[in-house]
PAPA-296853 format. One record per residue: x negated, y negated, z negated of N, C-alpha, C, CB in turn. Coordinates in steps of 0.001 Angstrom, whole numbers, plus 500000, padded with zeros to 6 digits. Each point is the difference from the previous one (the first is absolute). Last residue first. Glycine has a CB too. Layout:
N
XYZXYZXYZXYZ/...
This chain:
173
911830103540785572499081498966499433500655498630499957498040501285500873/503803502853501067500208499895498557499114498934499351500626502408499996/499135498636504718501385499564499710500249499819498508500750501194502052/495071500538499452500165498615500443501371499475499604498436500413501918/500649504095497310499212499177499072500131498517500359498377501911499662/503604501308503171500728499947498734499268499142498969500939502269500484/496953498508503740501213499203500147500741499845498666500180500793502373/494615500121497288501122500682500640501221499078500002499100502262499273/495275496914500688501255499755499299501097500693500797499192497763499039/494899502344500438501278500088500710501151499608499071499067501823501483/494987498340499512501120499700499114501295500105500804498554498474498552/495702502617501516501267500182500709501117499808498975498969501618501721/495534496780498639501144500417499190501247500087500881498984498927497938/495382501341502557501176499509500685501201500582499257498798499813502277/495811499196496054501162500855500204501072499264500799499495501206497852/495116497780502630501163499699499159501116500980500327499363497551499877/494796501424500824501238500680500334501084499676498978498691501835501100/496941494941500476500428501084499125501340500574500451498755498935498106/498813497232503945498937500892499553500417501105499050498549498108500309/504567498638501704498950499310499247498998500960499368501624498181499556/502232504533502150500020498537500039498871499464499138502498499980500381/500089504813501576498661499463499737500048498492500205498870502172500728/504860502059498139499730498699500610498608499535499605502456499421499975/499406504697498397500438499999501402499638498721500748501850501483499317/497705500779495906498875499475500782500310499945501499498449500911498266/505316501650499556498802499560499276498895499580500965500597501537498112/504797498452502015498960500548500859498692499449499417501515500151502138/503313500564495196498854499200500428499156500790500978499996498771497813/505573501013500164498691500639500033498937499046500491501095502188500384/503516496727498479500147501405500385498661500724499964501954499386501432/500415495998496099498818500586500620500250501480500266498500498325498838/505441497950501158499267500903499108498799500554500745502113500602498740/501509494790501565499190501051500620499293500815498926499677498579502054/503168497407497271500544501335499793499229501131500660502147498899499823/496995496162499689501071500208500972500599501401499911498880498355501491/497396500390495852501129499160499581501204500175500925498376498351499042/497585503800502107500591500633498819501213499211499516497745500908499355/499756497260504133500746501169500469500642500740498832498437500207501951/498729496120497085501235499562500658500839501203500410498843497926500821/496879502948497416500910499498498964501337499557500599498014499274498644/498581501976504332500479501181499273500995499575498926497820501205500439/499952495367501882501016500654500823500582501208499278498826499217502075/497646498567495835501132499076500082501144500634500801498418498026499847/497373504196499866500827500135498795501231499100500024497943500588498748/498464501492504577500961498916500189501032500059498867499666500042502537/496914503280498028499418498758499464500925498800500173497746500912500505/503358503455501240500076499985498535499443498707499410499803502485500013/502549497823504830498665500223499453500078499852498481498878499150502135/505371502497500713499349498782499523498629500360499447502235498926499471/502547502908503447498642500325499583499324498688499626499880502075501506/505605499810498786498926499100500401498673500568499545501541498019499878/504267503246500975498708500164499348498990499004500546500497502422499635/505113499239499951499103498967500516498686500169499260501910498372500554/502934504667500406498708499827499325499188498929500719500024502412499233/504396498568502200500086500624498677498742499716499176501468501803500961/501285495442503312498820500758499574500240500557498600498480498550501426/504363498639501825500396501239499322498798500882499646502169499900501232/498324495510500804499379501089500768500308501374499405498181498424500661/503570497616497260500297499858501428499448501148500834499995497547499680/499414502222495481501416499737500266500354499908501482500045498826497845/495366502102500526500943500888499323501440499782500469498474500015498027/498031497233503738499698501406500315501018500942499361497563499422500163/502773495894498915500272500292501408499773501483500309499340497645500596/499487500801495156501462499955500130500400500357501438500149498229498174/495294501276501013500510501226499380501526500064500113498042500013498401/499827496060503046499704501106500909500538501315499448497951498793500793/502408497438496458500858499828501172499792501140500991499930497509499689/497248502296496579501363500323499563500977499929501182499473499107497690/496103499511503078500070501449499810501404500421499589497576500035499357/501619495368501066499880500632501315500117501519499877498542498101500786/501343499334495244501266499829500704499965500685501365500357497825498798/495681502132498685501015500780499287501330499936500735498835499555497819/497734497736503824499696501415500196501040500888499360497595499440500082/502622495848499282500381500388501358499769501493500236499444497685500791/499526499491495206501135500911499980500440500458501379500704498895497935/495431498350500858501231499208500065501259500870499951498750498292501319/496401503001498978500279499406498691501259499163499955497596499998499625/500009500564505126500009500925498869500249499253498690498424501521501237/500977496589503260501384500363499666500087500897498781500569499792502393/495252498701499568500734498804499570501424500318499557498611498664501567/498523504772500323499608499611498634500770498788499468497747500912500495/504638502230503083498855499098500024499652499597498571500643499150502301/501660505589498538500360498583499906498741499158500045502060500551498660/499887504748502433498817499139499982500489498558500009498556501733501215/503409503819498052500158498543500027498630499334500021502192500174498757/500811504982502042498826499244499596500268498515500135498511501888500697/503840503673499439500069498551500153498706499354499527502490500075499697/499878504987502159498912499320499271500131498511500253498449502012500191/505502502035499881499234498988500723498908499442499079502025499413501435/502356504647499262498824499507499286499258498993500868499807502174498734/503988501309501991500419498722499400498893499402499131502382500794500027/497766503243502931499728500126498566500349498734499219498194501606500565/502658498407504116500389501337499565499846500149498488499318500911502237/499226495105500002501446500065499783500461501370499523500266498270501748/495127498732498092500370501409500163501487500149499663497628500784499424/498183495387501724501412500133499666500456501415500368500405497505500372/494973500180499444500420501403500034501446500195499593497674500625499512/500709494771499004499209500910500818500553501414499921497983498565499640/503148495854499432500516501334499752499263500920500962502310499157499226/496631495587498575500069500996501057500613501286499491498007498984501082/501202495180498135500252501311499398500104500987501151501210499018497950/496338495757501447500830500996500672500192501223499118499184499183502221/499573495006497573499495501360499918500901500941500775498983499507497769/501746495782501922498990500068498931499425501407499853501182498142498815/501903498162504631499487501358499818498886499978498963500603500613502381/503492495790497679498617500191500445499565501441499721499481497550499569/504765500103499242499980500669501288498611500218500567502186499008500397/499259499151495215499938499002501070499969500623501393498814498503498422/501158504150497493501271499263500081500031498928501098500253500420497574/496425503577503426500284499311498740501300499202500140497516499861499457/501145504773503286500056498541500075500350499424498638500676500119502420/497303504661500065500534499425498765499931498489500154499270502002498568/501060502208505257499283498847499471500711499526498728499205499325502335/500703505792499679500815498805499814499100498893499461502104501380499572/497313503705503159499435498882499242501027498881499949497636500619500685/502111505148500296500649498703500198499360498959499084502166501140500648/497602504175501591499182499095499194500479498585500294497979501581500017/504115501943502179499620500748498783499165499149499046500051502117501332/501475496413503046501178500168499142499689500787498731501416499910502039/495877496687501750499921501232499206501210500098499074497471499946500101/501109496362502919500934500966500580500050501317499227499574498956502209/497591497295496543501264499353500366501033500981500542498713497941500485/496678503305498436500890499883498852501379499458500379497993499649498576/498423500704504672500411501328499519501097499885498946497695500876500474/500435495116501127500686500667501104500491501390499586498578498719501631/498720498825495326501346499438500125500793500736501091499131497749499228/496345503368500251500781500478498849501445499514500111497922500002498552/499058498317504544500339501392500310500820500624498873497902500200501372/500452495447497938500991499991501088500454501421500326498962497905500939/497529501578495998501267499598499394501107499978501045498761498643498290/496852502276503186500499501093499165501355499660499395497645500662499497/500136495943502907500482501058500898500565501173499201498296499314501723/499644497191495898501228499519500613500615501087500899499111497630499914/497841504203496165499837499033501086501367499583500534497763501010500604/500557500765494349500871500287501134499815498905501050501679501194498502/494768500855497543500892498914500392500776500376501261498427498324498966/499915505523497679499523499190501114500979498864500273498830502001500989/501766501622495834499020499051499473499452499079501083499407501666498255/505333501412500564498994499657501000499057498944499431501610500548501876/502039500821495555499156501188500202498897499730501008501950501456499457/500123494663497371500325500718501235499074501197500120500799497875501131/498843498799495436501237500738499769500514500694501259500545498372498208/495501498684501517499789501150499105501240500860499771498265498653498908/501951497265503815499335501147500627499734501162499045498969498394501555/502884497117497318500936501070500348499304501262500505501663498246500541/496146497549498300500648500489498781500917501190500272499878497690499077/497851500071504574499047500674499101500619500539498708498279498511500937/504290501091503836499742499112498862499092500726499004502250498829500308/499710502968503864498580499638499941499646499104498826499957500216502440/504572501266498444499174501215499967498519499678499802501666501118501490/501303495267499154500258500649498714499135501246499848502354499120500018/497574498646504094499334499181498982500172500621498610500389497937501405/501929504075502116498557500217500169499224499213498955500320500381502466/504314498965497715499674501328499471498509500308500133502310500766500589/499326495225501301500117499945498540499583501336499383501867498307500200/498429501493504474498794499324499497500034499854498479499820498762502173/503982503286499975498760500744500232498785499311499392500997500880502095/503867497790498167499379500367498732498602500598500157502277500376499119/500847498369504492499427498794499388499273500297498684501825498677501069/500721504668501300498687499743500625499312498795499345500851500958502182/502600501644494746500063499316501297498586499762500517502190498891499368/500972504143496678498684499615500507500166499402501388498862501816498646/505254498065497796499308500829500987498643499403500363502215500755500898/499699498096494251500480499860501375499155500862500928500808497656499523/500554501033494897499279500893500896500597499820501390499489501680498131/500274494879497431500801500626501050499074500918500781501606498011500159/498444499749494452499410500168501327501048500510500971497750500454498981/503226498770496384499032498932500264499471500011501420499381500094497627/504007503020501029500299498869499119499103498808500302500740501601498234/500208501561505830499703500346498626500395498822499130498104501544500683/503335500217504660499734499025498942499687500643498657501489498440501190/498022502721504188500393500721498795499674499075498826499582502333501049/501185497403504711499506499438498757500552500797498818499832497713501067/
């Protein structure tokens, strides 16, 4: 368990599979995933089997103060040589607007910098997700660049924004 101020991050467990599938397939969440196809029960089970033993890509569940799973954070492509990792977050719509996302990201960043000894944490976000971009800027992330027209959603192309924060920037914030 990794405690935050409002949330707790905990290890991914088999009991989370159906919650994660429901979250991935939620109509309000699907526009924020790169995959546009609904996830089947079998696909989610296979994803869990791969993810549960993967040491380069790690998922933590986000629990609210009552211990209920409300989303997840992930670390992708953990690179110990270059001390770099990509992070991401997905919270259920009911958990948004309560400060859980900000706390979950801050808690994950603290873990990556102070426990995993990472130097650089980065993320990718759809440019149309202005709420997320604003949150990441408040957390100290800086825009590194854009992949122009990289995402096709709702009949049009959108930019994919790459943002990062360095260890020294996190510690001074």
